[in-house]
Legacy VTK file of the C-alpha trace (Angstrom):
# vtk DataFile Version 3.0
C-alpha trace
ASCII
DATASET POLYDATA
POINTS 338 float
49.533 131.963 110.143
48.691 129.049 108.044
50.339 127.908 104.979
47.633 126.185 102.579
49.523 123.784 100.244
48.260 122.940 96.820
46.580 119.426 96.413
48.780 116.590 95.733
51.831 118.001 97.349
54.707 115.705 98.193
56.348 114.705 101.442
59.405 116.519 100.220
57.633 119.699 99.690
55.987 119.590 102.794
59.422 119.054 104.604
60.733 122.289 102.814
57.992 124.314 104.096
58.367 122.994 107.811
62.192 123.754 107.511
61.383 127.487 106.030
58.879 128.089 108.905
61.601 126.934 111.635
64.187 129.088 110.125
62.095 131.851 110.848
61.371 130.843 114.650
58.229 129.573 114.212
56.876 125.827 115.181
55.228 124.140 112.279
52.217 121.938 113.110
51.247 119.696 109.827
47.243 119.400 109.332
46.436 116.783 107.030
42.882 117.255 105.247
41.013 115.315 103.087
42.151 117.539 100.006
44.857 119.755 101.246
47.506 119.932 103.574
47.839 122.985 106.010
50.906 123.895 107.910
50.145 125.937 111.014
52.739 128.476 112.193
53.079 129.137 115.734
55.341 131.769 117.121
55.523 135.492 118.074
52.935 137.423 116.063
55.215 140.452 115.673
57.130 138.833 112.491
54.453 137.154 110.820
54.857 139.141 107.790
57.864 137.149 107.077
55.853 134.303 106.437
54.165 135.741 103.556
57.228 135.130 101.383
56.365 131.433 101.415
53.688 132.049 98.788
56.436 132.474 96.312
56.514 128.716 96.249
54.986 126.988 93.333
53.208 124.337 95.713
51.859 126.811 98.134
48.124 128.158 97.352
48.216 130.871 99.895
49.420 132.130 103.498
46.606 133.558 105.630
46.681 135.158 109.054
44.262 133.204 111.883
43.060 136.130 113.536
41.675 134.749 116.826
43.994 133.962 119.843
43.704 130.025 119.509
45.729 129.431 116.214
45.502 125.656 115.953
42.186 125.282 117.411
40.548 127.415 114.679
38.323 126.564 112.251
40.375 128.081 109.402
43.074 125.555 110.055
40.811 122.667 109.431
37.503 124.166 107.802
35.932 120.642 106.990
36.332 119.816 110.681
38.425 117.065 112.527
37.251 113.781 113.235
38.923 112.049 116.346
39.603 108.236 116.334
39.003 106.838 119.942
40.042 103.137 119.848
38.128 102.940 116.279
34.983 104.829 117.117
34.927 108.305 115.396
34.107 111.333 117.186
33.045 114.271 114.709
31.442 113.888 111.191
28.193 112.791 110.217
27.813 110.172 112.945
27.051 110.947 116.391
28.994 109.436 119.330
27.262 108.563 122.717
29.585 108.097 125.491
27.933 106.273 128.544
28.370 104.813 131.874
28.492 105.312 135.860
29.794 108.423 137.505
32.458 106.251 139.496
33.254 102.602 139.091
32.361 101.152 142.561
32.807 97.503 142.148
33.508 94.820 139.778
29.956 93.934 139.544
28.454 97.542 139.173
31.003 98.453 136.214
30.428 95.133 134.485
26.579 95.662 134.819
26.831 99.477 133.633
28.743 98.287 130.627
26.338 95.443 129.742
23.762 98.059 129.876
25.171 100.772 127.758
26.379 98.662 125.233
23.044 96.958 125.027
21.578 100.468 124.843
23.281 101.446 122.096
26.553 103.414 123.570
29.738 103.660 121.552
32.141 104.351 124.457
32.049 103.380 127.981
32.676 105.968 130.571
33.490 105.795 134.501
35.449 107.631 136.834
38.121 105.852 138.647
39.732 108.847 140.325
37.269 111.092 141.377
37.613 114.709 141.797
35.217 115.654 144.662
34.195 119.152 146.499
34.460 117.265 149.909
37.749 115.560 150.941
35.319 113.145 152.784
33.467 112.045 149.859
34.325 108.957 147.749
37.400 109.459 145.872
37.022 106.627 143.503
38.685 103.096 143.422
41.670 104.768 141.727
43.951 102.286 140.056
42.192 99.269 140.708
39.067 100.804 139.428
40.896 101.831 136.426
41.894 98.446 135.797
38.148 96.937 136.177
37.059 99.804 133.774
39.488 98.793 131.189
38.386 95.108 131.525
34.775 95.747 131.485
35.327 97.676 128.352
37.284 95.015 126.767
34.521 92.619 127.564
31.689 94.301 125.840
33.850 95.984 123.102
33.774 99.588 123.877
36.563 101.842 124.192
36.755 103.663 127.482
36.798 107.210 128.966
38.199 108.174 132.319
39.173 111.339 133.977
42.740 112.057 135.303
43.693 114.624 137.730
47.609 114.684 138.148
50.223 114.696 135.472
51.999 111.870 137.329
49.564 109.441 136.603
49.598 110.000 132.784
51.518 106.740 132.116
49.150 104.472 133.919
46.141 106.179 132.210
47.701 105.742 128.563
48.290 102.259 129.407
44.530 101.414 130.711
42.371 103.995 128.846
41.423 104.748 125.610
40.442 108.497 125.897
41.668 111.004 128.883
39.200 113.155 130.250
40.266 116.442 131.680
37.473 117.596 134.137
35.693 121.001 134.711
38.194 121.612 137.898
41.332 121.029 135.745
40.145 122.691 132.769
42.767 125.538 133.165
45.481 123.392 134.786
48.063 124.244 132.400
50.870 122.156 133.539
48.397 119.054 132.988
47.258 120.057 129.628
50.924 120.617 128.173
51.807 116.810 129.540
48.838 115.503 127.865
49.716 117.435 124.726
52.955 115.442 124.842
50.959 112.147 124.430
49.051 111.146 121.489
45.912 109.621 123.349
42.644 111.389 122.541
41.741 113.884 124.997
38.048 114.734 126.260
38.350 118.575 127.583
35.416 119.646 129.651
34.616 123.253 130.042
35.477 124.906 133.366
32.663 126.037 135.707
33.101 129.480 134.869
35.277 129.417 131.529
34.482 131.536 128.643
34.734 130.190 125.369
37.676 131.899 124.165
39.407 130.542 127.486
37.983 127.062 126.733
39.583 127.016 123.376
43.073 128.484 124.761
42.997 125.521 126.949
42.529 123.262 124.168
45.319 125.042 122.418
47.685 124.090 125.476
47.050 120.625 124.350
47.456 121.189 120.586
50.638 123.405 120.740
52.461 120.484 122.058
51.748 118.186 119.165
48.696 116.025 120.243
45.701 117.026 117.649
43.360 114.546 119.025
41.007 116.910 121.166
37.361 116.804 121.500
35.437 119.420 123.561
32.511 118.721 126.162
30.118 121.519 127.263
28.857 120.484 130.545
27.127 123.428 132.032
28.473 126.582 133.374
27.724 128.229 137.112
25.301 130.939 136.954
22.925 132.690 139.538
20.106 129.617 138.710
19.985 127.109 141.758
17.202 125.174 140.412
19.525 122.962 138.340
23.137 121.859 139.134
24.558 124.152 136.303
22.966 125.967 133.532
23.445 123.947 130.139
24.845 126.556 127.561
23.788 125.081 124.531
24.522 128.606 122.754
28.436 127.283 123.375
27.538 124.430 120.660
26.783 126.169 117.338
29.136 128.755 118.313
32.234 126.701 118.928
31.265 124.834 115.661
31.821 128.115 113.938
34.770 128.887 115.772
36.793 125.801 115.952
37.280 122.403 113.861
37.223 120.303 116.920
34.162 118.025 117.608
32.034 119.218 120.282
29.914 116.934 122.543
27.646 117.848 125.361
27.025 116.411 129.023
23.489 117.065 130.106
23.739 114.739 133.060
26.321 117.342 134.760
24.699 119.965 132.756
21.400 119.383 134.596
22.050 117.147 137.574
18.439 116.019 137.491
17.882 112.670 135.557
14.350 113.717 134.401
16.223 116.723 132.340
18.691 114.759 131.003
16.893 113.329 127.838
15.269 116.515 126.890
18.775 118.368 126.739
20.513 115.597 125.102
17.979 115.826 122.047
18.341 119.558 122.387
22.044 119.142 122.278
21.689 117.248 118.973
19.372 119.698 117.437
22.213 122.141 118.357
24.621 120.630 116.302
26.676 118.438 118.973
28.788 115.601 117.628
27.852 113.222 120.424
26.626 112.867 124.382
28.287 111.907 127.227
25.456 110.305 129.558
25.847 109.008 133.080
24.385 105.594 133.521
24.005 103.440 136.816
22.495 100.038 137.052
20.649 101.248 140.322
21.371 105.169 140.646
19.657 105.090 144.260
22.571 103.397 145.653
25.515 105.174 143.599
28.228 106.533 145.780
28.301 109.750 143.631
25.751 111.834 141.526
23.112 109.299 142.088
20.375 111.800 140.957
21.581 112.634 137.814
22.268 109.113 136.482
19.775 107.318 134.281
18.882 103.676 134.824
19.534 101.300 131.847
16.131 101.293 130.549
15.797 104.977 130.504
19.165 105.344 128.541
17.945 102.937 126.004
14.803 105.018 125.706
17.107 107.971 125.246
19.076 106.494 122.226
16.093 105.459 120.708
14.684 108.887 120.802
17.703 110.558 119.761
17.622 108.966 116.159
14.839 110.806 114.673
16.129 114.112 115.940
19.597 113.434 114.836
18.139 112.394 111.198
16.104 115.736 111.238
19.645 117.724 111.286
21.317 115.449 108.955
23.077 113.345 111.159
22.921 109.648 112.132
23.802 107.294 115.215
LINES 1 339
338 0 1 2 3 4 5 6 7 8 9 10 11 12 13 14 15 16 17 18 19 20 21 22 23 24 25 26 27 28 29 30 31 32 33 34 35 36 37 38 39 40 41 42 43 44 45 46 47 48 49 50 51 52 53 54 55 56 57 58 59 60 61 62 63 64 65 66 67 68 69 70 71 72 73 74 75 76 77 78 79 80 81 82 83 84 85 86 87 88 89 90 91 92 93 94 95 96 97 98 99 100 101 102 103 104 105 106 107 108 109 110 111 112 113 114 115 116 117 118 119 120 121 122 123 124 125 126 127 128 129 130 131 132 133 134 135 136 137 138 139 140 141 142 143 144 145 146 147 148 149 150 151 152 153 154 155 156 157 158 159 160 161 162 163 164 165 166 167 168 169 170 171 172 173 174 175 176 177 178 179 180 181 182 183 184 185 186 187 188 189 190 191 192 193 194 195 196 197 198 199 200 201 202 203 204 205 206 207 208 209 210 211 212 213 214 215 216 217 218 219 220 221 222 223 224 225 226 227 228 229 230 231 232 233 234 235 236 237 238 239 240 241 242 243 244 245 246 247 248 249 250 251 252 253 254 255 256 257 258 259 260 261 262 263 264 265 266 267 268 269 270 271 272 273 274 275 276 277 278 279 280 281 282 283 284 285 286 287 288 289 290 291 292 293 294 295 296 297 298 299 300 301 302 303 304 305 306 307 308 309 310 311 312 313 314 315 316 317 318 319 320 321 322 323 324 325 326 327 328 329 330 331 332 333 334 335 336 337
């Protein structure tokens, strides 16, 4: 259930609702919108009818059920949509955010060259993997803590917030200290212990869809983070595993408008992992914008031919710049801007 409060409620009135909700054995999550504040009530569904009594309060506009299994992620909680602030960069709203950088941090020279390139090409955030989840235990696993420090330094030098993937709950303190946004990769999309721990931080979380995760399961994964108190979640469609082998994954662009209907959380698209082929990245990126995505996650490497991971899907700097240029009229055509 959600309790929609009337405009211009006081903090004292909000506290009254929170206390009453707690007395009914529900957890209250305060969601502050532009015009109204909503209190989402999470708990056992069988006693939800008790919450209806809150409508008797003069400052409560209405009490309404959230019929979907994902309560806090549901669009009804924040109809206008959420905007997530990542180091001063907004994800959601009218402007599109572009996150770009190498698949993996390989050296100081490489990550700094990549940072310079994506900054010049029009990126708003710098990505790079320091801890790499690889299919083979013998493949390059990343530079780990050293790579994280190099990524942070490169981002600060060019003035871009940094995004990087976390795999182990024990590393959260390290990542919170050095990164502006923590990415949960496809392989950990349903690692519920990790998601719960990330929900107890206030860092923005970029949650990628799992390789075979249905959309409802995807949003329930986000719910694990939200239910622990962290509202700063951005969803990422990165392709799913199907019978098709011509591309690395099948980029599910159906997911973008459907997720936008179901949830208030921002939705971005990763056409690099979605296709696995650099020549397909630009057309699928433009299609993602047309489908309503709030941003893009693009892999860019100074020299993809020598990349230590995922070279075939990474763009050269000049191709990235061309993509950003091509994205502007597409964004304008659907009422968005870069």
